[in-house]
N, C-alpha and C positions, 0 to 999 in steps of 0.2 A: 504494500500500500504506500508507505512513505518512501520505500526504495524506488518504486516506479515513478513516483512524483519527483523524487530527487533527480532521476535521469532525464525526465521529460521537461520539467518546469524549472527546477532550481539551478541546474547546470547552466542553461543559457542565461538566466538572470545573473548568476555570479560572474559569468564570463564578461557580461556587459558592465556590471558594477565594479569588478576588480581590474578590468582592462586586459583580459587575457585573449590571446588569439587562437589558442589551441585548447581543446576539451580536456586534454590530459593535464593541463596546468591547474585546473579547478580542484580545490581541496575536497577531500572526501573523508568520511568516517572510516577509520581503519579497524578499530575495535572499541568495545565498551567493556570495562572491567567493573564488576560489582563485588564488593567485599563486605562481609559481616564478621566483625570480631566479637566473640562471646567471652573471651578471657578464661581464666581458671574458674571452674565450677565443679561442685560436688555431684550435681544431678546430671546424668548423661542425657536426659530428655531435653535439656536446654540446647545442646549442640544439635541433636536430632531434629528438634523443632525449628531451629535456625536453618538447617539444611533443607527441610521440607518447605519452609516459607520461601527461601531463595529459589528453590526449584519451581514453585508455583509462579513466582514473580517473573523469572527469567525464561521459563520454558525449556530449561536445560539443567541437567543434574550438576550441582556444584561440587567442587573439590574441597575436601577438608584440609585446612592449613594447620601446620604443626609448629611448635616453638623451635626456633633455630638454636637457642641457647637457654640454659637454666638461669632463672632470676629468683634469687632466694627471698627477696622482699615480697614478691607476689606469690610465692610458693609454687612456682612453675618450674617443671623439669624439662630438660631437652627432650623433644619428641611428643610433648603433651598436645592434644588437640585444642587449639585456641580460636578457631573460627572457620569460615568457609568462604570461597570465592568462585565466581564464574566469569569466563571470558566469552563475550558474544561478538560474532563477526558477520558481515554481510547482511542479508535480509533480517536475520534475528536481531542484530544490533539496531537496525532501523525500526523494527517493530517495537523493541524495548524503548527506544528514544521517543517514538510516537506516544506510547503509553505514559512515559515519564513527563513529557512536555505538555500533553493535552489532557491528562486525567489526574495523575498523581500530584504534580506541583500545584496546579490551580485548586486542588482539593484541600490544600493546607490553609489553615485559618490565618488570616491577615497576610497572605502571600503577596508581596510587592514586586517579585522578580528575583532572579538569582544574581549574585554579585558578579560584576564584570572583572573583579580583581582576582578571580580564581584561576586565571590562566597561568601557565608555568613559564611563559616566554618563548616557547617553541610550538605553540598552537594546540596544546593539550589542555583540557578543562577538567577540573575536579570539583565535586560538590558532595555534601553530606546531608543525609536525612536522619532525623532523630528516631523515627519508628517506621516499621514496615507496614503499618496499618493504612498508609495513604494509598496503597495499591489495591484495586478492587478485587483481585484474585484471593487475597488473604482475608479470611473471615476471622472474627474475634475469637471463635471457638478453637481455631487452629493454632493460636499464639500461645506458646508456653511462657515466654517472657518477651516484653517489648524490646526490640532490638534496633539499633541504628545501623546505617550502612553508608559506605563510601562508594561513590560512583565516579569513575574516571573515564572520560571520553578522549580517546587518542585519535587525532586527525593527521592527515598528510600536509596540513597547512604549515608554512614556514614561520609565519608571524601570528601574533595574537589577534591582530586586526582581521586577517583572513579567516581565522578560526571563528571569531565572533560573528563575522558575516555569514559563515556557513551555518552555525548553530541558530542564528536568528532566522535564517531562511528555512531551517528545519522546524522552527516553531518555538524555540526557547525564548522565554520572556526575560530580558535583562532589566535589572533595576536601574532607574535613572537617578544617579547621585547628584 
């Protein structure tokens, strides 16, 4: 849906807006990485619930992430399961972005847009959500513990201005500071 709209409508618009002469110069979404960190927990259902919620949201089974090193202050040992993540590419990434920009973000109370300061200088964009309940796939009964998530959108854009134009054309609402 958004993938075909990107190819048919957004690419010509961005070519004209950014002054490109070749279609291959237009930035595109390379991948979307969604990460949910659950930290150290005594109940194994917390991690299982996070994996199930992320699978419902992304439409793809997430990978369980493990601690790289032991941290004694947090009682975490090397190899403990501390979260889950999923990497979306191609049409699945565009489908997720459509859901994020048009359903989840506008559903947040007092949403005024995402911060334009969240770019990394190389055309990649990161944002965080405080709970998974903003997505319509997740019902209240399925949630073991409310969990936040980090979403990173990796683009082929070389500058933040190009990436911002791409995400705005895809439907992302940026805050006017």
